[in-house]
VEXDRENDO-678949 format. One record per residue (C-alpha): x, y, z. Coordinates in pm, 1 decimal, decimal comma. Layout:
! VEXDRENDO-678949
(r (X; Y; Z))
...
END
This chain:
! VEXDRENDO-678949
(r (3431,9; -1415,5; 515,2))
(r (3594,2; -1488,8; 171,0))
(r (3437,8; -1375,5; -168,4))
(r (3358,2; -1760,1; -235,6))
(r (3176,8; -1787,3; 91,7))
(r (2986,9; -1462,5; 5,4))
(r (2865,8; -1593,5; -327,0))
(r (2701,2; -1904,4; -190,7))
(r (2591,2; -1754,6; 141,4))
(r (2247,9; -1905,9; 276,8))
(r (2076,5; -1688,4; 500,3))
(r (1819,0; -1729,8; 752,4))
(r (1642,6; -1418,8; 692,1))
(r (1291,5; -1448,2; 576,5))
(r (1001,3; -1212,1; 490,3))
(r (657,3; -1154,3; 408,3))
(r (480,6; -937,4; 163,4))
(r (237,8; -688,2; 320,8))
(r (4,9; -406,0; 187,6))
(r (242,7; -173,7; 13,1))
(r (531,3; -309,3; 196,8))
(r (751,9; -590,4; 343,5))
(r (836,0; -751,8; 665,5))
(r (1167,2; -929,1; 708,8))
(r (1286,2; -1091,4; 1027,2))
(r (1663,8; -1204,3; 1061,0))
(r (1863,4; -1336,2; 1358,7))
(r (1846,4; -1053,7; 1580,8))
(r (1624,5; -797,4; 1418,0))
(r (1285,3; -777,4; 1259,5))
(r (1201,1; -482,6; 1002,7))
(r (890,8; -372,3; 832,3))
(r (911,1; -111,5; 535,8))
(r (603,5; 42,9; 387,1))
(r (537,5; 275,8; 103,9))
(r (319,0; 546,1; 255,5))
(r (63,8; 736,0; 38,3))
(r (296,4; 1060,1; 9,8))
(r (568,7; 832,3; -153,5))
(r (812,7; 795,6; 136,8))
(r (928,4; 476,5; 279,0))
(r (848,6; 394,0; 650,2))
(r (1060,7; 167,2; 848,2))
(r (1011,0; 16,0; 1166,8))
(r (1251,1; -234,0; 1348,4))
(r (1244,2; -448,3; 1652,3))
(r (1473,5; -674,8; 1843,3))
(r (1432,0; -1062,3; 1834,8))
(r (1520,0; -1285,5; 2124,8))
(r (1881,6; -1363,6; 2105,8))
(r (1849,1; -1711,1; 2278,6))
(r (1637,7; -1982,2; 2125,7))
(r (1380,7; -2153,0; 2356,2))
(r (1419,6; -2523,4; 2356,0))
(r (1087,0; -2591,4; 2148,8))
(r (1257,6; -2366,6; 1869,4))
(r (1547,5; -2627,0; 1849,8))
(r (1361,3; -2958,0; 1864,3))
(r (1275,9; -3110,6; 1524,3))
(r (919,7; -3124,7; 1435,1))
(r (799,4; -2911,3; 1737,7))
(r (1002,4; -2614,0; 1597,3))
(r (814,0; -2632,2; 1278,7))
(r (471,1; -2586,9; 1449,7))
(r (609,3; -2311,4; 1656,1))
(r (723,1; -2146,9; 1365,2))
(r (390,3; -2208,5; 1181,7))
(r (193,7; -2049,1; 1456,9))
(r (421,6; -1749,6; 1495,4))
(r (409,8; -1693,5; 1108,7))
(r (45,1; -1676,2; 1113,5))
(r (25,8; -1424,6; 1433,5))
(r (311,8; -1203,0; 1279,0))
(r (156,4; -1216,3; 946,3))
(r (-182,4; -1113,2; 1056,3))
(r (-17,0; -847,4; 1292,3))
(r (206,7; -655,2; 1062,0))
(r (-63,2; -700,7; 750,0))
(r (-286,0; -486,9; 974,3))
(r (-28,6; -240,6; 1039,5))
(r (77,4; -224,0; 693,2))
(r (-304,0; -146,3; 596,9))
(r (-320,6; 121,5; 881,4))
(r (-10,0; 313,4; 712,3))
(r (-214,5; 371,0; 391,5))
(r (-458,7; 578,1; 558,2))
(r (-365,4; 935,4; 554,3))
(r (-422,2; 1177,0; 837,0))
(r (-653,0; 1381,1; 615,2))
(r (-848,1; 1080,1; 520,2))
(r (-880,5; 957,9; 886,1))
(r (-1015,5; 1316,3; 988,1))
(r (-1246,7; 1330,5; 706,1))
(r (-1377,6; 976,7; 755,4))
(r (-1368,8; 988,9; 1129,2))
(r (-1465,3; 687,1; 1310,1))
(r (-1719,7; 437,7; 1179,6))
(r (-2008,3; 361,7; 1401,5))
(r (-1850,1; 34,5; 1477,6))
(r (-1528,4; 193,2; 1588,2))
(r (-1718,5; 426,2; 1814,0))
(r (-1925,7; 169,0; 1968,9))
(r (-1596,5; -56,8; 2044,5))
(r (-1435,8; 253,2; 2178,1))
(r (-1718,6; 331,4; 2395,4))
(r (-1799,0; -41,2; 2534,2))
(r (-1462,6; -200,0; 2528,1))
(r (-1103,9; -169,0; 2649,5))
(r (-804,4; -171,6; 2412,6))
(r (-727,9; -548,6; 2531,7))
(r (-1090,9; -633,2; 2463,7))
(r (-1070,3; -526,2; 2113,2))
(r (-732,1; -710,0; 2059,1))
(r (-907,8; -1012,9; 2192,4))
(r (-1183,1; -954,4; 1942,4))
(r (-909,4; -920,6; 1664,3))
(r (-764,0; -1257,6; 1774,2))
(r (-1123,6; -1422,6; 1755,0))
(r (-1141,3; -1279,6; 1394,5))
(r (-801,5; -1436,2; 1310,8))
(r (-884,3; -1781,7; 1446,0))
(r (-1221,5; -1747,3; 1248,3))
(r (-1017,0; -1689,0; 929,8))
(r (-806,7; -2013,2; 1027,0))
(r (-1120,9; -2209,8; 1073,5))
(r (-1252,3; -2094,9; 727,9))
(r (-905,2; -2217,6; 571,8))
(r (-957,8; -2558,8; 773,7))
(r (-1291,6; -2607,1; 608,9))
(r (-1178,1; -2485,1; 269,7))
(r (-856,5; -2719,2; 237,0))
(r (-922,0; -2990,0; 490,1))
(r (-1323,6; -3055,8; 506,1))
(r (-1417,0; -2976,0; 151,0))
(r (-1174,7; -3183,3; -17,9))
(r (-1269,6; -3491,0; 208,3))
(r (-1649,6; -3413,5; 136,6))
(r (-1617,4; -3394,2; -228,8))
(r (-1418,4; -3711,0; -267,7))
(r (-1660,4; -3896,8; -25,2))
(r (-1921,3; -3815,6; -282,8))
(r (-1748,7; -4042,8; -555,9))
(r (-1798,6; -4386,5; -407,3))
(r (-1529,3; -4578,0; -605,2))
(r (-1258,8; -4352,2; -443,9))
(r (-1366,1; -4417,4; -98,4))
(r (-1310,1; -4783,9; -125,3))
(r (-915,3; -4787,1; -50,6))
(r (-775,4; -4546,7; 191,3))
(r (-477,3; -4498,8; -20,9))
(r (-675,4; -4410,3; -318,7))
(r (-893,3; -4175,5; -102,2))
(r (-593,8; -4000,1; 53,6))
(r (-446,7; -3949,7; -297,2))
(r (-762,9; -3814,4; -444,6))
(r (-807,8; -3576,0; -154,1))
(r (-463,4; -3449,3; -177,2))
(r (-516,9; -3385,9; -538,7))
(r (-831,0; -3204,4; -450,7))
(r (-674,1; -2990,4; -209,1))
(r (-380,1; -2890,7; -448,4))
(r (-620,5; -2788,6; -709,6))
(r (-827,0; -2585,2; -465,9))
(r (-512,4; -2412,9; -356,3))
(r (-396,7; -2333,3; -703,4))
(r (-727,6; -2210,3; -793,2))
(r (-742,8; -1992,9; -496,9))
(r (-413,3; -1837,6; -563,1))
(r (-474,8; -1788,9; -932,1))
(r (-804,0; -1625,1; -862,6))
(r (-695,9; -1389,7; -588,8))
(r (-410,9; -1288,6; -817,7))
(r (-664,0; -1123,0; -1053,2))
(r (-742,0; -878,3; -771,7))
(r (-565,9; -543,4; -822,9))
(r (-447,7; -534,0; -452,5))
(r (-347,8; -899,9; -440,4))
(r (-158,7; -870,9; -748,3))
(r (45,0; -565,9; -594,0))
(r (119,5; -776,4; -283,1))
(r (229,4; -1055,8; -519,1))
(r (490,8; -802,3; -657,5))
(r (597,8; -699,3; -315,2))
(r (623,5; -1078,0; -251,5))
(r (865,9; -1109,9; -580,3))
(r (1077,4; -806,1; -439,9))
(r (1119,0; -971,3; -117,3))
(r (1252,3; -1295,2; -288,4))
(r (1478,2; -1115,5; -542,3))
(r (1617,8; -899,3; -238,6))
(r (1709,1; -1189,0; -37,0))
(r (1859,0; -1380,2; -351,8))
(r (2061,5; -1072,6; -414,1))
(r (2205,0; -1069,5; -58,9))
(r (2278,8; -1443,9; -69,9))
(r (2457,9; -1382,2; -397,1))
(r (2677,0; -1138,0; -217,5))
(r (2605,2; -839,8; -427,0))
(r (2553,3; -478,9; -309,4))
(r (2184,2; -435,9; -246,7))
(r (2107,5; -201,2; -528,8))
(r (1787,5; -163,7; -737,6))
(r (1990,1; -279,9; -1045,5))
(r (2130,6; -597,3; -881,7))
(r (1816,4; -695,7; -718,9))
(r (1624,0; -663,6; -1053,2))
(r (1863,1; -926,1; -1218,7))
(r (1780,7; -1202,9; -936,3))
(r (1497,9; -1485,0; -956,8))
(r (1191,2; -1408,7; -786,7))
(r (1155,2; -1785,8; -692,1))
(r (1304,9; -1906,6; -343,2))
(r (1307,6; -2234,3; -198,6))
(r (1231,4; -2125,7; 150,3))
(r (899,0; -1946,1; 40,4))
(r (571,9; -1987,2; 218,9))
(r (407,1; -2112,9; -90,1))
(r (648,7; -2393,9; -104,0))
(r (579,6; -2473,2; 260,6))
(r (195,0; -2475,0; 183,7))
(r (248,8; -2709,1; -111,6))
(r (485,3; -2931,6; 107,6))
(r (223,0; -2957,4; 359,6))
(r (-56,1; -3038,9; 129,8))
(r (163,5; -3319,0; -30,2))
(r (284,3; -3473,9; 302,5))
(r (-69,6; -3476,1; 423,5))
(r (-154,1; -3722,1; 167,9))
(r (111,1; -3971,8; 300,7))
(r (-2,9; -3898,3; 665,1))
(r (-375,8; -3961,9; 592,2))
(r (-250,9; -4289,7; 423,1))
(r (-230,0; -4421,2; 790,7))
(r (-582,5; -4323,6; 880,8))
(r (-816,6; -4629,3; 885,1))
(r (-1129,9; -4430,1; 904,2))
(r (-1362,9; -4383,6; 573,7))
(r (-1621,8; -4149,6; 726,1))
(r (-1568,9; -3783,1; 602,9))
(r (-1608,9; -3609,4; 951,2))
(r (-1382,3; -3886,6; 1113,1))
(r (-1103,3; -3809,2; 841,4))
(r (-1155,7; -3434,2; 899,3))
(r (-1102,8; -3468,2; 1277,9))
(r (-801,0; -3684,4; 1210,3))
(r (-655,0; -3430,7; 981,3))
(r (-692,1; -3167,8; 1234,8))
(r (-520,6; -3397,6; 1491,4))
(r (-234,0; -3481,6; 1272,5))
(r (-176,3; -3135,9; 1133,0))
(r (99,6; -3063,0; 1383,0))
(r (288,2; -3376,4; 1249,9))
(r (213,5; -3256,3; 885,6))
(r (337,4; -2901,3; 969,5))
(r (627,2; -3031,7; 1160,6))
(r (734,1; -3257,7; 863,8))
(r (706,9; -2997,7; 605,9))
(r (902,3; -2734,8; 808,5))
(r (1190,8; -2990,7; 840,3))
(r (1175,9; -3052,3; 455,0))
(r (1185,2; -2687,6; 358,2))
(r (1462,3; -2631,0; 592,6))
(r (1675,7; -2915,8; 433,4))
(r (1552,4; -2772,1; 96,7))
(r (1676,6; -2426,2; 171,1))
(r (2021,8; -2533,7; 295,8))
(r (2100,5; -2796,1; 32,0))
(r (2209,1; -2799,5; -326,0))
(r (2176,3; -3170,5; -374,3))
(r (1932,6; -3344,8; -620,8))
(r (1694,3; -3451,2; -338,2))
(r (1656,2; -3072,1; -236,6))
(r (1592,8; -2964,1; -577,7))
(r (1309,1; -3229,3; -623,8))
(r (1160,8; -3120,7; -297,8))
(r (1158,2; -2759,2; -408,8))
(r (1066,9; -2781,0; -759,8))
(r (665,3; -2800,8; -730,5))
(r (674,0; -2513,6; -483,1))
(r (894,3; -2289,5; -700,5))
(r (658,8; -2358,9; -987,9))
(r (361,4; -2236,0; -782,8))
(r (559,4; -1930,4; -708,9))
(r (506,6; -1817,1; -1041,9))
(r (152,7; -1758,9; -934,0))
(r (235,4; -1621,0; -599,8))
(r (485,1; -1372,4; -722,6))
(r (502,6; -1133,5; -977,1))
(r (803,4; -899,9; -1108,1))
(r (839,3; -591,7; -896,2))
(r (908,4; -233,0; -988,7))
(r (1192,7; -22,9; -888,2))
(r (994,5; 152,6; -621,8))
(r (889,5; -194,8; -459,0))
(r (1244,4; -316,7; -476,8))
(r (1357,6; -5,6; -288,5))
(r (1108,0; -117,7; -10,3))
(r (1219,7; -449,8; 4,3))
(r (1585,5; -333,3; 31,9))
(r (1484,5; -101,3; 325,6))
(r (1334,8; -392,7; 495,0))
(r (1618,0; -626,5; 464,6))
(r (1908,7; -399,6; 554,0))
(r (1817,2; -372,2; 930,9))
(r (1794,0; -762,4; 944,2))
(r (2169,8; -824,7; 825,8))
(r (2378,6; -903,4; 1140,3))
(r (2721,0; -755,4; 1169,2))
(r (2886,1; -1101,2; 1171,4))
(r (2737,0; -1283,9; 870,3))
(r (2853,3; -1612,0; 1037,5))
(r (2573,0; -1574,6; 1265,9))
(r (2309,7; -1564,7; 970,7))
(r (2438,8; -1892,3; 803,5))
(r (2242,3; -2210,9; 819,9))
END
């Protein structure tokens, strides 16, 4: 690969900020790097399927699949990163909680995993209530906004976006979440450094932007925006009917959002920049400037995911 090609390399590698760590997924390898309480960096790697199943290649369907897997993987590795922050001494001092002892005595490991899965779905249900039902209910209280479905859809979308921005801003005030946002910034800056064809050093990564067009924040914003267009086709005016339709149409919304963000990630045209701009501005909330130690973790997570042949990693 020539120097010119390296400098404009658009990678498929993506990641997620964890608790004191970062998870990255490349073409063939996934990796999770965490800063342990003793100051060392722990790195786990795993192989990814080399052959893509048909549903990972079909437009719209691949977006729904990616969304579901990102939720599953995000929850799994977030829990793993949290566990790594507990030292052996703390575990011995605290011992098992009454709940943990009761679970160990009454349930198998698979049953406990099932309980954790249920809790994940409960969290998803709360998100649906916050971002889908609440906006429709609030707009439904203002009668002039309910007369026309286009006006109502636009109003619901605005409320969704306001709730999302408010939620991100408020959670960012929490110390732990703020550190996660810093790791989020480290993830973006490290990928940007790699795409720029520069050696992965702390100094080079620091110079990069912490905003990236393929970020999950941008994806969520696009999903909220596209939901406005999708809901314009729903003729129902009753709140619960519109809520049910929004759930049924969620795969369509997610699929379209995925295709848009993929296009924005691989293109440098004016349309891609227009699509990316709102999400990039929201990333000013969900990312923070990382310190050197956080960048080191991001580099440790990224390196195992870089394939030997960079052509395999191109869009």
